N, C-alpha and C positions, 0 to 999 in steps of 0.2 A: 316547627316543621314536623309533618306527619312521618312516622317511622316507615321505612321501606318495606315492601312485601318481600319476604324471604323465599326464594325459589331454589330448587335443585333441578338437575337435569340428569336423565339416563339415556346413554347412548352417545357414540362418537364415530358414527358412519359419515358417508359422503353428505348426506342431506342435513346432518345435525349443524354443520358449520354455518348454514344460512340462519338457523334458529339461535345458536350462540351469538352471532354478530347482531341479531335483532334485539335480544335481551340486553345486550350492552348499550343499546341506544334508547332504552326506556327508563326515564329516571326514577319512576316509582318502585323499581325493582332492583334486588341485589341477589345475583345468583351466587349462593355461598359455596356450592360444591357441585360435584358431578360423580357419575359412576359409569364405569366401563370395564369389562374383563381383559380387554386387549391392552397391555402396557404401551405398545407401540402407538396406537391410536389415542390413548389417554395422553401420552406425552405431547402429541401434536395439539391437542386440545388445550393443555396446559400452557404450552408455549405460544399459541396463536392468541388465545383469549385471556391469559394471565389468571387462570383458575387455579389456585395452589392446592386446594383440598380435593383429593380424588379418592374414591372408594372402589374396590373391586366389588363389593356386595352392597347392592343398591338399599337392602333392608337395613344394614348397619348405618348406611348414610340417613335414611329416614329417621332412625332412632336417634342418631347423634346430632343432626342438624336441626330436627324439628321445624321443618319448613312450613310456610303458609300453602305453597303449591309445588307440584312436580310436573315437569315437562318430560313426557314419554316419547323418546325418539329412537325407538328399537323396532326390530321386525315384528310383524303382526301376530305370530304365535306367542310372543311374550307378553303381549299386552294385558290379557286376562289376569295372571298372576300378580303382575306389577300393580294393575290398578286395584286389585283386591287388597294387596298389602298397603297401598297408599290410603285407600278409603277406610280400612280398619283403623288406621292412625288418625283419621280425621283431616286428611292432607287433600286440598282440591287438586284437581287434575286437568291438564291439557294434553291430549294424547294424538299422536300422528295417525294418518289414515294410511291404509286400511285399518278400520277399528279392530277387526278379528277376522280369522280365516273363514267363520261360518256365521250365519245370521243368528243362530242360537247362542254362540259365544258373544257376539255383539249385544244381544239382549241381555246376557248374563251381567256384562260389565255395566250396562247402564242401569240395571236393577240393583246391583251391589252398591253402586255410588249413591243411588236414591236411598236405599235402606240405611246407609251409614250416615247420610245427611251431608255429604260432600258434593261440591259442584264439579261437574263434568263437562268439558268443551272438546270436541273433536277438531284437530288442526287441520281443517278444510280450507286451504288457502286461495283456491281459484276464484271463489265469490268476492275475495277482497283485492284481486288485481284491479288497478285504477281504472281500466277501461269498462270492466264489468260494473264497477260502481257508477261510472258515468252513464252508461247505457241504462241502467236501472233508474237513475235519476231522470233521465230523459223520458223513459216509459212512464214513470210516475207523474211526470208534467204533460203527459199526452203529447209528446213531441211528434209521434206518428199516428196520432188520433186515439180516440178512446177505445177502439176495438183492435186487439192484437190478432194479426193473421197467422204469422209463421215466424219460427226461428230456424235458421239453418247454419251449421258450423261445419267447415271442411278442415281437417287436421292431417297432415302429412309430416312425420317427425324424422324418418330417415335414419334412425339409429338402431333398427332392428334387422338389418339384412347382413348376410355374410356369416362365415364360420365363427367370427368373434362377437356376434351380436350381444351388446349390453355389458360385455366383460369390462370395459374401461371404467364404467361408472357404477352400475347396479348389476352385477353378475348373477344374483340370486334370481333375477326376473326370468332367467332361462329355465328354471326348475318349477315356476308357478304352474300348476295344472289350470288355473284361470290367470289370465295375464291382463289383456288389454282393458276390458271392462272392470275387472277388480282393482286394477292398480291405477289406470289412467282415466278411463271412461267415467268413473264414479265421480271424479272432478267435474266433468261436463254436466252429468245428471244433476249434481247439486247446483251448478250454476244455472241450468235450465229451470230448475225449481225456484231459485232466487230470482229470476228475471220474470218468469211467467205463471209461476204458482204451481198448483199440485198436478201431478201427472196421474191420469186415471187408467190409461191402457198403452201398452207398447207392443211393437213388432220389431224383430231383430234378425240380422243374418251375421253370423260370426264365422271367422276363417282363420286358419293357421297358414300364413304365407311363407315362413321360413321353417323349414324342417328340423332345424337344430334345437329349437325350443319345444317346450311341452304344451303351452297354453296358446290360446288365440292372440293374434296381433293385428287383426283387421276387423272392423265392425261397421255395420250400417244399422243404425237404430231409428225408429220413428215413434215419436212420442205424441200422445193425444192428451191435452190439457183439460182440466175442469171448466176453464173459460171458453173452450171451443177452439183454441189455437192449436196448431200442428207444429212439432219440432222435429228436426232431422240432424243427425250427427252421422257424418261421412268421415271415418278416420282410419288410419293404419300407421304403423310405426316402422313398417318395412320400406315403402317407397319414399323418395326424398321430395321435399318442397321446392318451389322455385328459388326460394332463397337457401341459404346454408342450413344444416341442421341446428347449428348453434343459434342462428337468427330465428328459426321456427320456434325455439323454446322461449321467446320473449312473450308473445301472446298465445301461443300454441294453436293458432289457426285463424282462419278468416271467417267472420260472423257477418250474417245478413239478418236483420230483424225488420219484419214488414208489418205495417198496420193499415187501417183505412184511410190514413192521411199521408202516408209516405213510408220512407225506409231509412234505416240506420246501417251504416257499413263499417266493420272493423278490419283494419289491414294488419298483416303480421308485424308491421313496424310501430303499431300502436295508434296510427292515425285513425280517427273516427270522422265520418262524413254523415250529413243529413240531407236527404233529398225529398223535399215536400211534393206531393203530387203536382204535376204541371210546372214545377219550378227546377232550376239547375241544382246539382249537387253542391253543397257547401261544407267546408271544413268546421269541425267543432273544437273549440279551445278548451283543454282541461289539462291538468297537470299528470305527467307520468314520467318516469326516468328509469334508466338502466342501472339499477342498484340491486346487487345481490340477486334474488331470484324472481323472474317475472314480474318486473315492475315493483320490486320491493314489497311483495304481498306478504311474506313471512312477518315482517315488522308490523304491517297493518293488521294481521290476523292476530299476533300476540298483543297488540295495543288494544284490540277489542277485548280480548280475555282479561287484561288488566283493568280496563275501564269498567267492564261488568262486574269483576270482583269487587271493586271499590264502591260502585253505585248500587250493586244488588240487582241490576237489570238482568234479563234472561240472555243468554249466549245465543246468537243467530244459528250456531251449529252445536247446541247442547247435545247431549247423548240422545235424549228422546226425540228432538227434531231430526238428527242425523239417521235415526232408524227408518224415517220416511224416505230418505235418499237410498239406504240400503234396500228397503223393499222394492224401489224401482229397479236397482241393480238385479235383484233376484228374478224379477219379472223378466228382465231382459234375457238372462240366461235360459229361463223357463220358455220364453217365446221362441228363442233360437233352436232349443232342443225340440220343441212340438212342431215347429214350422207354422205356427199361427199366432195371432194376437193374443195376448195375455193381459187380464185385468191386474192392476197393481193391489197388493193387499192380499 
């Protein structure tokens, strides 16, 4: 039997629970320890996931545990120093998004890992949601024809209105000078790239609907793809969806994909339908389940990380690949600021 990959985690916040739960289900991995400076949060992780070894200082943990990889589940400003310390010790890295507060800092993280010869993957989980994997499979099989016309996603999360917006789950969102595109929209940008290829030009309109927060919470983005397709993202976190806000966080939106032979539709409950031109709409059978976060996509993301570590294959969201997604993100902010389309890159 091959020895398990030894991993450690840094962080104990809201989202970390999904990642700890996923690691526990991947048999090739043993999480030996974790680090967090908050004793109360650390105790919850210990009791929930049975991790006895806890360190207040992640550098001490890296030195003592000598892991094969580290899972960085901390706020974006902390990513650069953590990744630098891990890379210097030859520890492979899976790091939460946003990768860094600025494009320059993100590039530095990627360059630092490359220079030290360690592998870096960004934990970008939306492309690993089962409905997006299924839609990608259908596109690869030309289910809606060889020519892709358009992709349109409509998202209403309803968790960002009122005086206490974001406080119950992620209160730090309120202070982000960049919010929707930086924190949520980047998921969709990466998903659009995964489904339709590289984005060459963007137009964008950003607004702040809730005055109690600092950043934008509403976005309309139009993407022009190298293959000639057009993408549209119409999203805000202020207004409510037709379903409950909790239900909206299953697929995070309604998706329509159109090609020269028909259309694919994704509903908020995970249903996918296919409508060939001139034919009735039919359901598409595929597996998805309400487990942990958004169709169990954290487990699928971390499974991909482990499989690639073992096989040597490239990560789909390697650091260098993810910089392409961040280049689109920066183009969105530039297009909104300038009031005109902006070329990516």
